[in-house]
N, C-alpha and C positions, 0 to 999 in steps of 0.2 A: 243344569241347563236343560231346557225342554227339547223334545224331539223336533228335528227338522223334517222336511219332506223326503230327504235322503234316508232318514231312519225308519219312518213308518207312515202308514196311510193316515193315522190320526195326526201326525206331525204336519202333514200336508193340509189338514183342515177338512178332510172328507168325513162326512157323517158326524160332525161335532154336535154334542148335545145342547150347547148353550151359545146363543148369539152374543156377539160383543156388545159393549156399551156405547159404541160410536154413534148410534142413532140419537142419543141424548144431546149430542153436539150439533146436530143438523138443524137447519131451519124447518119450519112446518111445511113450507112449500118448496119443492125442489124441481128445477128445470131438468127435463129428461132430454139429453142430447142424442139424436139419431143421425148418423152420417148417411142414411138413405133418404132422409127428408129433403126434398128438392129446395125448400126454403132455406134450410141450413147450408146446403151445398152452394146455393146462389150467394149467400152472405159471405162464404169463404172462397170466393172466386178469384181473389187477387193472385194467388199462387199460379193458377192456370194462366191468367192474363199475363203475368210476368214471364212465363215460359214461352208464350206465343208472341208477345209484342215487345219484349225487352224488359229487363229487371231494373227498376228504378231504386232498389234498396240501397245500393252503395252511395248514390248521390244524396238520398234522404238521410242516411246514417251520418254522412260527412257533415251535413247541415246541423244535425242534432249535436254532434261532437263539437263543432265550432261554436254553437250557441252556449253549450255548457262551459267550454273553455273561456269564452268571453265573460261568463257570469262568475268566474273565479275557480272553477274546478281545476284540479291539478293537470298540467299539460301532459305529464307522463302517464296519467291515469292509474297511478299506483296508490292503493289504500294501505297506509302504514299503520299496523296495529301493534299493540304492546303485549301480545301473548307471550307467555314464557316458552322455554325450549320444549316443554312437554304440555301439549294441549290436544283437544279433540274438536272435530267439527262434523257436521252432517251434510250429505248430498242427497237431494231428492229431485226427481225429474218428472216433467209432464203431469203436473198435479191438477190443474184447474178445471175439472168438469163440475165440481160442486155437488156431486151426488154420492151415493153409497160407497163406491170404490175409493174416492178421495178421503172421505171422513173415516173410513175403516182403517186407514193408515195412521191416523192422528194419535190414538192412545199409545201405540208402540213407539211412534216417533217421539212423543213426549217422554216416555219412560226411558228409552235408550239414549235420549239426548239431553237429559236433565242437567248434566254437568258439562255440556259442550259449550264452546266459546262463540260459535256462530253456525249458521246453516247457509247452504247455497242451493237455490232452485235452478236446475239445469234444463231449460227449455220449456216452452208452452206453459207459462204461468196461468194464463186464462184461455179457456175455450168458450165459444167457438172462434171469436174474432178479436179477442183482447180488449173488449169494451171496458171503459172505466167503471161503469155501474155494476159490473160483474165482480169487481174486486172484493166487495163486501162479503159475499157468501163463498167465494172461491179462493180468497187469500187471507183477509183479515180475520174472519170468523174461525176458520179451521185452525189457524196457528196463533190465536190470541193468547194461549197459555204458554207458548214457547218464549222463555224469558231471555232471549239473546237476539242479536241482529240477524237479519236474513238478507243476503245479497242474491242477485239473480242475473241470469243471462236470458235474453228473449229467445223464443222459438218461432217457427214460421207463423203459428197462430197469433202470436203477439204482434206480428207485423201486418196482419190483415187490416188494421186501421192505422197504418203508418207509424206505429209504435208510440202514439201520443199518450195513451193511458199508462203504459209501462214507464215512460219518462216521468210522468207526474208522480207516480208512486215511489219509484226507486231513485230518482235523480233530483231530489230537492224541489219537487213540484215545478218542474220545467215548464215554461209557458209554451203555447202552441207555436209551431213554425209559421213564419210568414209564407203565404202562397207563392209558388214558383210562377214565373212567366208562362203564359199559355203556350203549348207546343205548336209547331207549324201546322196549318191546315193540311189534311189528307196524309199526314205522317202516321207511322205506327204508334208513336207516342201520343198523338192526338186521339186515335181510336182507343188506346189503352185508358187514357184519361176519361173518356166519355163513359166507359164501362166500369171504372174503378170503384170499389166499395169504400165508403168513407164513414166516419162515425155519425151516429144519430145526432140530431140537433139537441143541445143541452146534455149530451152524455157526460156523466160525472157529477150530476147534481147530488147524488147520494154519497159521494166519495168522502167528504169531510166527516160525515157521521160514521162511516165505516172505519176511518182512521183511528177513532177513539178506542177500538178494540185492541189495537197494538200501540198504545200511546205511552207506555212505560219508558223511562229514560234508557234502561238497559236494552230495550228492543230496537232502538233507533239505529238506522244505517243509511248513509247517503253515499251513493257511488257516482263516479265521475262521468258515466255514460253507459251505453249498452255493452261495452267491453271494457275490461279492467284487469288489474293485477292486485293481489293481496299479499303483502309481506307479513307473515305470521310465524313467530318462532323461527325455526331453522329453515323453513320452506317458503317458496313463492308459488302462489296459486294463481293461474292465469285463466280468465274467462273470456271466450271469444264469441262473437255474434255472427251466426251463419245465415241470418236473414231468411228470405222467402224460399230460396232454392238450394240452400246447403253449401254456399260458397262465401268467400270473404273478399272485400274490395281491396284495391291496391294500397290505400291509405292505412287500413287496419293491418294488412299484411306487413307493411313497413314497420308499424308499431310492434307487431308480434315479434319480428326479427330482432328489434332493438331490446325489448324487455326480456327476451330469451337469453340475452348475453349475460345477465346477472349470474354470479357464480353459485347461487344457492340451488339446491335440488328443486325440481319443479313438478307441479301437477297441472295438467291442462283440463279445463272444463269446457265442453263444447256442445252446441245444440245439435250437432250431426256427428254421430260416432264414426271413428276411423276404421274400426273393424266391427262388422255386424252381419249376422246371418251367414257366417262362413265366407264373407266377402270383404275385400279391402276397398275402402272409400277414402282416399288420402286427402280430400277437400282442397279443391282448386283455389288458388289465389289469383285474382285478376292481375294480369300483366306478367304472370309466370310463376312457376313453383307451386308447391302444395304445403299445407299445414303439416302433414306427416313428415316431409323432408326436414322441417324445423324441429319437430319432436325427435326425430332419429339422430340428429346431429349430436355426437357425443359431447361437444363443447357446451351444449345447452343444458345437459344434465336432467332431462325429463325422466321421471320414473313411472309415470302413469298418465293416461289420457282417458278421461271419463266423459261419455256423451249421452245426451238424452235423445228425444224424438221417437225412439222405438220403445214400446211400452212393456218391457220385460227386463230381465237381468242377463247379461252375458259377460264372460271374461276370457280374454285371449292373452296368455303370457308369451310375448313375441321376443325372441332372442335377436338383438341388434348389436353387432360389433362386440360380442363377448359379454353383454349385459342383457338384462330382461326388462322390457317395458310392459307394464300391465295395461292392456287396452280393454276398457270396460264400457258396457252399455248399462245405463242406470235410469231408464225412463218409466219405471213401474210405480210412480208415486201417486197415481190417482185416476188416470184415464182408463178406458177399456183396455183389456189385455191383448197385446199382439201375440199371436201364437208362437210357441217355440217348436212345436212338433213339425213345422214346415221347414225347419233348418236341416239342410242336407248333412250327411256325415262330414265332420269338420276335418279338413286337411289343407291348411293354408299357413304359409310363413313358418313351416315346421311345427305348427300347433295342430295336434291331433285330438281325437276324442278323449285320449287319456288326460290331456292337460286342460281341455275346454270345460267350462262350467256354464250352466244356465239355470235360471229359475223363472217360471216353473219348469220342473222336469218335463221332458217331451211327452212322456206318457200321461202326466197330469194335464198337460195342455190339450192333448187329443181327447181325453175323457171329458174335459171341460167343454170343448166345442161340440163334441158329439151330443152331450146333454142339451146344450144350448140350441142346436139346430134340430134336435129331436123335438123339442118343445115348439120351436117356431114353425116347423114344417108339419107338425102334428103326426110325426112318424117316430114316436118315442121308442117303440118296440124294435124298429129296424135300426135307427141311428145310434141309440144310446149304447155306449161301451162302458163296461166296468173299468175301474182304475187298473185292475190286473190285466184285462184284455188289451187295453190301450197300451200299457207298458210293454206287453209281450209283442204286439205287432210292430211297435216302433223299433224294438230291439232287433226283430227279424229283418225289417226293411233296411236298417242301417248296418246290420251285421255287428252289433255291439252287445255286451252283457247287459242284463237288467241293472238299472241304476240304484233302485231302492234296496237297502240292506236286507230288509225282512221279506222281500218279495220272492216268490217261487214261480216257476214257469206255469202258464195256463194254456189250455188248448186254443189254437188259433183257427178260426173257421173262415169259410169263404166270405161270410157277411162281415166279419171283422176286417178282413183285408180290403173288401170293397169300400167300407166306410172310411178306412184310413186313406185310401186312394182319393175318394171323393172330397175329403177334407184336407187334401194337400200334404199328407205326411211325407217327410223327406226320404230320400233314397241314397244308396251308395253312389259315388261318382261313377259315371260310365254306364249305368244301368238305363235301359230304355224306359221312358215314361211319357205319358201324355202330358200336355202343358197345364195340368190341373193346378199345380202349385201356384203358378203365376195368376191364373184366373181366381183362385181361392184368395190369395193374399191381397189382390187388388179390388175384388168385388165384395167378398163376404166379410173378411176380417174387419174392415173399417166400421162396420155397423154393429159390431158385437159388444155392445154394452150389456151389463147384467147387474141385477140388483139383489142377488142372494149369494151368500158365501159358498165355497171359498173363492175369494177374488184374486188371489195370487199376486198381491201388490208387494212392493219392496222399497227400501231406502238404504243408504250407506252410512256407516259411521267410520271415520278415519281418525286413528289415534297416532299422534305425531310425537316422536322423540328425536333427539339429535342423531340417533343411529338408524331408526327405522320408521316406517309408516305401516301400521296394521289396518288393513281394510277389511271390513265385515259387511256383508249383505244380510239385512234383517228382513224377515217375511212378515206380511200382514194379510191375514185371510178374511178378517171380518168376524171370526169366531173368538169367543171369550178366552179360550186357552192360549191363543197366540197374542192376545192383548196383554194378559197378565205376565207372560214370559215370552217376549218375541224371539222366535227361533233364529239362529244364525244359519243361513243357507249356504254361505260360502265365506271363506276367510283366507287371507294371504298376508304374509309379512314381507314388506318391500324394503330392502336395504337402501340407505341414502348415500352410501359411499362405496 
């Protein structure tokens, strides 16, 4: 097995001598997404409008579900597969930017997943707004050689055009919804409707041609709607749709409670992680209760809850009533990297730094962003930190040992500390700090796409037996060494009984 980032600098992808082969898979022309582009932000405005003027997602979702049920989809939304008691599947989140970071994941994804039964895309299949004509280069092309079905749950970006393209691709070419009656004049809903982003006219004209890239019989998957359950071997996998604002409606909540009563062990896949960045986000259900209350109920037998949306990997083994539930963030499948160095020292739900895992390592994350902003601000000599400097200053700020096995302590200077502060590096709880982290994560991080390795992308492989689920996080850096032998950055065996 090759080195991981926890073993060596080379295992992290720094200073690799050979670029990966992923560029051969890419189209000749690639759209560059920048979240500081006003045009891009304006196109993706529906999330802001929903938070200001009321969120219509639940009502729209209910109409999609009713339409699919009327067309013959299973009323209980359960996909019943014939997998044996021992099988494997992949989970990959937040994939669809269609550029170097997405395609850099593909060689390792195919290698590690060649014997898997299916894959699940967890959140944000297509950026920036889920358009149908983007599926060619951002879904069908990158995964054309994956010879198994792919199921998906939508993320907020897939909802920016009311989920129409997602339903066409994953739900048996669902026809468009009939328009709703016009809202009352001068109402908040009317103002929202006037500003609402909608699909371009004739969007999807290239979709039929794109489908040919994944037209094999073994690749086909039809799901009953934007949320579903899969019965596979000894487990039930449940995917929920958290819409634009990271919540679920009352109808979906009632369904989730019902399908959770099944006696099999369960794995939740969600577009909004329940533990992330050292914080608990239980996910509100309209009308009362939370998703995490359902997950924690011992009668429901959940063993893991995996969420996308945040573009890195994190794992929190939380003890609940004498058992452990693995809460995982798995959104590193292709979009720009959300920083991990901004995560404060973890101490939540009895999970401490000793049990917490993340990828990239915080030091690698800080070094990555220092190089990125050194280039952008033309201040390379000041901003750029070596991997050793970044790891050392993170360890100092958090009060933790160095994470990489081969690493030794390096001298920490005032410049190193200043750059770490400016880039929002986390601190120990209770320590005074300026509100840099909030400014950093809200303003700088969302624009931070990059097109040269290491990308610090990842995906999950889950191997299921009647007794256990083995969960592994594989890294993809964009370098040849990690393509040939994708390193395992984290691994945990989860008992099912």
